[in-house]
Every structure is written in structure tokens, then in C-alpha cells.
C-alpha positions as CSV (number, residue, x, y, z in Angstrom):
1,M,120.1,114.8,142.8
2,S,116.4,114.5,143.6
3,Y,114.6,111.2,143.5
4,S,110.9,110.2,143.3
5,T,110.9,106.4,143.9
6,I,113.8,106.2,146.3
7,T,115.5,108.3,149.0
8,Y,119.2,108.9,149.5
9,S,121.0,110.2,152.5
10,V,124.5,110.1,154.0
11,S,125.6,110.1,157.6
12,D,128.8,108.9,159.3
13,H,130.3,107.8,156.0
14,I,127.3,105.5,155.3
15,A,124.9,106.1,152.4
16,L,121.3,104.9,153.0
17,V,119.3,104.1,149.8
18,T,115.7,103.4,150.6
19,L,113.2,102.0,148.0
20,N,110.3,104.4,148.6
21,R,107.0,103.2,147.2
22,P,105.6,101.7,150.5
23,E,102.0,102.0,149.2
24,A,103.0,99.5,146.5
25,M,105.3,97.3,148.7
26,N,108.2,99.1,146.9
27,A,107.3,97.4,143.6
28,F,110.0,97.9,141.0
29,T,109.5,100.3,138.1
30,H,111.9,101.3,135.3
31,E,112.1,104.7,137.0
32,M,113.2,103.1,140.2
33,G,115.8,101.1,138.3
34,R,117.2,104.3,136.8
35,E,117.2,106.1,140.1
36,L,119.0,103.2,141.9
37,V,121.7,103.2,139.3
38,A,122.0,107.0,139.8
39,A,122.2,106.5,143.5
40,F,125.2,104.2,143.1
41,D,126.8,106.7,140.8
42,E,126.4,109.3,143.5
43,S,127.8,107.1,146.3
44,D,130.8,106.0,144.2
45,A,131.6,109.6,143.4
46,D,131.4,110.8,147.0
47,P,134.7,110.3,149.0
48,D,132.7,110.7,152.2
49,V,130.8,107.5,151.5
50,H,132.6,104.4,152.7
51,A,129.7,101.9,152.6
52,V,126.1,101.7,151.2
53,I,123.0,100.2,152.8
54,V,119.9,99.4,150.7
55,T,116.5,98.9,152.4
56,G,112.8,99.4,151.8
57,A,110.2,101.8,153.2
58,G,107.3,100.3,155.1
59,K,106.7,96.6,155.6
60,A,108.3,95.2,152.4
61,F,111.8,95.3,150.9
62,C,110.6,95.0,147.3
63,A,107.6,92.9,146.2
64,G,109.0,92.5,142.6
65,A,108.0,94.2,139.4
66,D,105.1,96.6,139.4
67,L,102.3,94.5,137.6
68,S,99.8,97.4,137.4
69,T,100.1,97.6,133.6
70,G,98.6,94.1,133.4
71,A,99.3,91.5,130.7
72,E,101.9,93.6,128.9
73,T,104.0,94.2,132.1
74,F,107.0,92.3,130.7
75,N,106.5,93.1,127.0
76,A,109.2,95.7,126.6
77,V,108.6,95.9,122.8
78,A,104.9,96.7,123.3
79,Q,105.6,99.2,126.0
80,A,108.1,101.0,123.8
81,A,105.7,100.9,120.8
82,A,108.7,99.8,118.7
83,S,108.5,99.6,115.0
84,G,110.5,97.6,112.5
85,E,112.2,94.3,113.1
86,L,113.2,93.3,116.7
87,N,116.9,92.8,117.3
88,E,117.2,91.2,120.7
89,T,121.0,91.7,120.7
90,D,120.5,95.5,120.6
91,P,121.5,97.1,124.0
92,E,118.2,99.0,123.8
93,W,116.5,95.9,125.0
94,R,118.7,95.1,128.0
95,D,117.0,93.8,131.1
96,S,116.6,96.7,133.5
97,G,117.2,94.5,136.5
98,G,120.5,93.3,135.0
99,V,121.6,96.9,134.3
100,L,120.9,97.6,138.0
101,N,122.7,94.5,139.3
102,L,125.7,95.1,137.2
103,R,125.9,98.6,138.6
104,I,125.7,97.2,142.2
105,F,128.3,94.5,141.2
106,N,130.6,97.3,140.1
107,S,130.1,99.5,143.2
108,A,133.3,101.0,144.5
109,K,131.9,100.8,148.1
110,P,130.7,97.7,150.0
111,V,126.9,97.2,149.8
112,I,124.7,95.9,152.6
113,G,121.1,94.7,152.0
114,A,118.8,95.5,154.9
115,I,115.9,93.2,153.8
116,N,113.2,94.5,156.1
117,G,110.3,92.4,154.6
118,A,109.2,90.6,151.5
119,A,111.7,90.3,148.7
120,V,110.3,88.8,145.5
121,G,111.4,88.7,141.9
122,I,113.7,91.7,141.2
123,G,113.5,92.3,145.0
124,A,115.2,89.0,145.5
125,T,117.6,89.3,142.6
126,M,118.9,92.9,143.4
127,I,120.2,91.6,146.8
128,L,122.5,89.1,145.1
129,P,125.4,91.4,144.2
130,M,125.3,92.9,147.7
131,D,128.1,91.9,150.0
132,I,126.1,91.4,153.2
133,R,122.4,90.5,153.3
134,I,120.5,90.8,156.6
135,A,116.8,89.8,156.5
136,A,113.7,90.1,158.7
137,Q,112.5,87.1,160.5
138,G,109.6,85.5,158.7
139,A,110.0,87.5,155.5
140,K,108.7,85.9,152.3
141,M,111.1,85.5,149.4
142,A,110.7,84.1,145.9
143,Y,112.2,83.9,142.4
144,P,108.8,83.4,140.6
145,F,109.9,84.0,137.1
146,T,108.7,80.6,135.8
147,K,105.3,81.3,137.4
148,R,105.0,84.5,135.4
149,G,106.1,82.9,132.1
150,I,109.3,84.8,131.9
151,A,113.0,84.2,132.5
152,W,115.6,85.2,135.2
153,D,116.3,88.8,135.6
154,G,119.1,90.7,137.3
155,C,121.9,88.4,136.1
156,A,120.4,85.9,138.6
157,S,121.4,82.9,136.6
158,W,125.1,83.9,137.2
159,F,124.7,85.2,140.8
160,L,122.3,82.8,142.5
161,P,124.2,79.5,141.9
162,R,127.4,81.2,143.1
163,V,125.7,82.4,146.3
164,V,123.7,79.3,147.2
165,G,124.9,76.5,144.9
166,I,123.3,75.1,141.8
167,E,120.9,72.7,143.4
168,T,119.2,75.4,145.6
169,A,119.3,77.9,142.7
170,L,117.4,75.4,140.5
171,D,115.0,74.5,143.2
172,W,114.0,78.1,143.8
173,G,114.3,79.2,140.2
174,L,112.5,76.4,138.4
175,T,109.6,76.0,140.8
176,G,109.3,79.7,141.5
177,R,108.1,78.7,145.0
178,T,107.8,81.1,147.9
179,F,110.2,80.4,150.8
180,M,110.8,82.1,154.1
181,S,113.9,84.0,155.2
182,E,114.6,81.2,157.6
183,E,115.3,78.9,154.6
184,A,117.3,81.7,153.0
185,L,119.5,81.7,156.1
186,A,119.9,78.0,156.1
187,K,120.9,78.0,152.4
188,G,123.3,80.9,152.7
189,L,121.3,83.6,150.8
190,V,121.3,85.8,153.9
191,S,123.9,85.9,156.7
192,E,121.6,86.6,159.6
193,L,118.0,87.3,160.6
194,M,116.6,90.0,162.9
195,P,113.2,91.2,163.9
196,A,112.0,93.4,161.1
197,E,112.3,96.6,163.2
198,Q,115.9,95.8,164.0
199,V,117.1,95.0,160.5
200,L,118.3,98.5,159.5
201,E,120.0,99.0,162.9
202,R,121.9,95.8,162.4
203,A,122.9,96.8,158.9
204,Y,124.4,100.0,160.3
205,E,126.3,98.0,162.9
206,R,127.7,95.8,160.2
207,A,128.6,98.8,158.0
208,R,130.4,100.5,160.9
209,A,132.3,97.4,161.6
210,L,133.4,97.2,157.9
211,I,134.7,100.7,157.8
212,A,135.9,101.4,161.3
213,A,139.6,100.4,160.9
214,A,139.9,99.6,157.2
215,S,141.4,101.6,154.4
216,P,138.5,102.6,152.1
217,V,140.7,102.1,149.0
218,S,141.7,98.6,150.1
219,V,138.1,97.7,150.9
220,S,137.1,98.9,147.4
221,M,139.8,97.0,145.7
222,N,139.4,93.8,147.7
223,R,135.6,93.8,147.1
224,Y,136.2,94.1,143.4
225,L,138.8,91.3,143.3
226,A,136.6,88.9,145.3
227,W,133.6,89.3,143.0
228,Q,135.7,89.2,139.8
229,M,137.4,86.0,140.8
230,L,134.1,84.1,141.1
231,G,134.3,83.8,137.3
232,A,138.0,83.1,137.0
233,S,139.1,79.9,135.3
234,H,142.5,79.6,137.1
235,P,144.1,81.0,140.3
236,M,146.7,82.6,138.0
237,E,144.1,85.2,137.1
238,A,143.9,86.2,140.8
239,H,147.7,86.2,141.1
240,R,148.0,88.6,138.1
241,L,145.5,91.1,139.4
242,E,146.5,90.8,143.1
243,S,150.2,91.3,142.1
244,R,149.3,94.6,140.4
245,A,147.0,95.6,143.2
246,I,149.4,94.9,146.1
247,L,152.2,96.6,144.2
248,R,150.2,99.8,144.0
249,R,148.9,99.5,147.6
250,G,152.3,98.9,149.0
251,M,153.5,102.2,147.6
252,S,150.6,104.1,149.1
253,E,150.4,106.3,152.2
254,D,147.7,104.0,153.4
255,A,150.2,101.1,153.6
256,K,152.5,103.3,155.6
257,E,149.7,104.3,158.0
258,G,148.5,100.7,158.3
259,V,152.0,99.5,159.5
260,M,152.7,102.4,161.7
261,S,149.3,102.5,163.4
262,F,149.9,98.8,164.2
263,L,153.4,99.3,165.6
264,E,152.3,102.4,167.6
265,K,149.2,100.6,168.9
266,R,146.7,103.3,167.8
267,P,143.7,103.4,165.5
268,P,144.6,104.0,161.9
269,A,143.8,107.2,160.1
270,F,144.0,106.2,156.4
271,P,144.3,109.2,154.1
272,G,143.3,107.4,150.9
273,K,139.9,108.3,149.3
274,V,137.6,106.5,146.9
275,P,137.5,107.0,144.0
276,A,140.4,109.6,143.8
277,D,143.1,107.3,145.2
278,L,142.3,104.1,143.4
279,P,145.3,103.0,141.3
280,P,145.7,104.3,137.7
281,G,143.6,102.2,135.4
282,W,141.7,100.5,138.2
283,P,139.8,98.3,137.8
284,Y,142.4,96.5,135.7
285,R,140.0,94.0,134.2
286,S,137.7,95.6,131.6
287,E,134.0,94.7,131.5
288,P,132.8,92.7,128.5
289,E,130.6,94.6,126.0
290,Y,126.9,93.7,125.8
């Protein structure tokens, strides 16, 4: 598939998705949102892809929504020139950042954010469902929604408190203040800082470490289970899903290879592929309707 606001490439089992509007600090548009969703569809469908890295072209990761349309930037109804009575429960009006983040959340492959510069608004929310977040030293970050007179986007009211805790989420989200990546590291939003020019290289190192000796199918399933259980009300929910998952995994050729490679003291060569070798009916937990 061809893209106009992002680039997509695959090498050594790693897909690289790059936000590619450097002249606008990779400001987010509806087209970019659609293309990012399509890129994750592409990476999920490709058995050669074992991990995904998301980064930005130029000096910024993503400076937030493109504000070039002025006062009506966030008025979806005006932009659509809608007629008739507004029904805000209609899926037509779903937040595009939330659509994207739910797609990242449901990725069959682990996702690494290589945050090479400023990450603001949707640029700071789209990193939340990623599994590893590496940021540039001295990068500016913000959730400025209250300063723009709007509300959270990207399911951030669900993700951010789970990543950094409710107090930090409310501090950043209610004030809308700008903070630096050093504070993001201290609060757990990112796992490490690097000089900007080394962020992508470090992301590749982390991706290779993730996939070097692990079954792609097991990685996919464990990623899903960990994220899903953030919303579980009781450990019994984890027990039910893990019981079904380990039953299927224990029957697989991957499980045989994992044991034998250990006993024979050699690197594993797992035959399982994603998505083809995910268990029937996986994921077991259906997503709620909008």
C-alpha cells in the first residue's frame, strides 16, 4: 500500500512506521490517522513482521493535531457539513485518535515508540498503547487538551492513569502543562532517554532483543493478555484466559521447540507465524461495541 503522510518499511522482521510530515512537525491529520491504522493492518497481516517501531521524521515525533484549519479544527460536525440532528452516540463521530489507539492496542505484534522529539496532544496519547517508549533527551511533551478547550483523545483517560498513576495523569491532563522527557522518565511514561539521534537505533536494539529468542505467537498472545488484564476485575479473569492460552500453546510445535532447544543448548527456531498460527478464536475476549 502507498502512503502520503507516513512511510512504512520492513527489514529483519521489524516494521518501521514513520510519521512523515516533517515540515509541520508531523502534525496529525485525519488522513494520517487512517494511514496509521492501515499500517498496523499491514504489519499484523505480514508473518515476516515480528515487531513494529513508530517514530517521526525530522526533529519532532508529533506536535499534535494540525491546527491549520483554525477555529473549527476540532469541530467535526462543521468539518463534515453535517445536516440534521447530531447524535453523538453514532460511530460516525468517533474520535480519530481513539480509533488509532484502539488499533495499536489490538496490534498482534509488540510496538515500540521511538519518540525522537516533541510529543504533544495526539502525539503524546498515541504512544500510550505502545509496549516500550524511548524518548529523546530534552523533548517537550504535553496533554494540552484543557488549554484547547477540548477533552482527552486517544482513550487517554483509560491509558494514562494506568501507565503513570492517577495523580500524575490528572496533573498533566488538567493543567495541560508542558513537561520534559526527563519528567516523563521519572514518572514512568517512558522507559529510557537517549540523545535524539540515537533514539531510533536504541528502538531497533530493543526490538531485536524482544524477538531474538521468543516465539512470535507467544509474544503476540502474552502482549494481548497483559493489556487486557489491566481492566480485569478479578485474577480469575486472567486464570480463565491463560488456561485456554497455555492449553493451546502447550499443544503447539513452538512448545516442543522451546523445550528441545533448551535441552539441546541451542538457539530456538520457532515455526509458528502470526497471525496464521494464533489459536482458533483468538483473541478469546471480544471487544465491546461502540
